[in-house]
C-alpha positions in Angstrom: 0.0 0.0 0.0 2.9 2.4 0.4 2.3 4.6 3.4 -0.2 2.8 5.7 -3.6 4.4 5.7 -2.8 7.0 3.0 -5.1 5.7 0.3 -8.0 5.3 2.7 -7.4 9.0 3.9 -7.4 10.2 0.4 -10.4 8.3 -0.7 -12.3 9.5 2.5 -11.4 13.2 1.7 -12.4 12.9 -1.9 -15.7 11.2 -1.0 -16.2 14.3 1.4 -15.8 16.7 -1.6 -12.2 17.6 -0.9 -10.1 17.9 -4.1 -6.8 16.1 -3.6 -3.8 16.8 -5.8 -0.5 14.8 -5.2 2.7 16.6 -5.8 6.2 15.3 -6.0 9.7 16.4 -6.9 10.1 13.3 -9.1 9.7 13.5 -12.9 6.4 12.3 -14.6 7.9 9.0 -15.9 9.1 7.9 -12.4 6.0 9.1 -10.7 3.7 7.3 -13.1 5.8 4.1 -12.5 5.6 4.6 -8.7 1.9 5.3 -8.6 1.3 2.1 -10.8 3.3 -0.1 -8.4 1.3 1.3 -5.4 -1.9 0.9 -7.3 -2.6 4.7 -6.9 -3.0 5.7 -10.5 -6.5 7.1 -10.0 -6.2 7.9 -6.2 -6.0 11.6 -6.6 -7.8 14.2 -8.7 -4.4 15.2 -10.3 -0.7 14.8 -9.8 1.9 17.5 -10.3 5.6 16.4 -11.0 8.8 18.3 -10.6 9.6 18.4 -14.2 6.3 20.3 -14.8 7.2 23.4 -12.9 9.9 26.0 -13.0 11.3 25.5 -9.5 11.2 22.7 -6.9 10.7 23.0 -3.3 10.9 25.1 -1.2 9.5 27.3 -4.1 5.7 27.3 -4.0 5.5 26.1 -7.7 4.2 22.6 -7.1 1.5 23.8 -4.9 0.4 26.7 -7.1 0.2 24.3 -10.1 -1.8 21.9 -7.9 -4.2 24.7 -7.0 -4.6 25.7 -10.7 -5.4 22.0 -11.7 -7.9 21.7 -8.7 -9.5 25.1 -9.7 -8.5 26.6 -6.3 -7.8 30.4 -6.3 -7.4 31.0 -2.5 -4.3 29.5 -0.9 -5.9 29.9 2.5 -8.3 27.2 1.6 -5.6 24.7 0.8 -3.9 22.1 3.1 -0.3 21.3 2.3 0.8 18.0 3.7 4.4 16.9 3.7 7.1 15.1 5.6 10.1 17.3 5.0 11.0 20.9 6.0 11.1 21.7 2.2 7.6 20.6 1.9 6.6 22.9 4.7 8.7 25.7 3.4 6.8 25.5 0.1 3.5 25.6 1.8 4.4 28.7 3.8 5.7 30.4 0.5 2.3 29.5 -1.1 0.4 31.0 1.7 -1.7 27.8 2.5 -4.3 27.8 5.3 -3.1 24.4 6.7 0.7 23.6 6.4 0.9 20.2 8.0 4.0 18.2 8.8 3.8 14.5 9.2 6.7 13.1 11.2 6.2 9.4 10.1 8.2 10.1 7.0 11.5 11.7 6.1 11.9 14.1 9.0 11.2 13.6 12.6 9.0 15.8 14.8 11.8 18.0 16.1 13.1 18.8 12.6 9.7 19.6 11.3 8.8 21.7 14.3 11.6 24.1 13.2 10.0 24.6 9.8 7.0 26.9 9.2 3.9 24.9 9.9 0.2 25.1 11.3 0.1 21.5 12.5 2.3 18.5 13.1 1.0 15.0 13.3 2.2 11.5 13.6 0.4 10.0 10.7 -1.5 10.9 7.6 -4.5 9.2 9.2 -4.7 12.3 11.5 -5.3 14.6 8.5 -9.2 14.4 8.3 -9.6 15.6 11.8 -7.0 18.4 11.4 -8.8 19.8 8.3 -12.3 19.2 9.9 -13.4 16.3 7.6 -14.2 13.5 10.0 
C-alpha cells in the first residue's frame, strides 16, 4: 500500500468533496511508475511532478500548479501535507491555510517543528480531523 492508511485517507477526503492533488519532486515518468506499483493511478484528482514546474521545493510552484489544476484560487483554503522541511517551506511560501508536517516520513517531529507549519502529526490518518473532515 505504500504509506499505511494514505489511500484510505485520500479516498475519504475525496468522498467528502475535498479535491486532492498529489505533488512530487520526481519527474512524470518515475511518478507514473511509482503510482502504478502502489495501485494509486486514480487515487487523486491530479498529480503534479517536478519536471512540470519552473522551480522545486521550497519554491511554491508545485502547490500553485496543484491549485490551478484543482480550480482553487485562494491558498488559505488549501492544506499542504508533507514530511520534510522543504515541503513545509513550500506551503508557507504558497500561503496555504493548513501547512501540516507528518513526522512518520523523512523528517522527525523535532526537525519539522523548526519549519513553518500550522500543525504537526504522527500519521497521515490524522489529516481528516485536522482539516475538519471526519
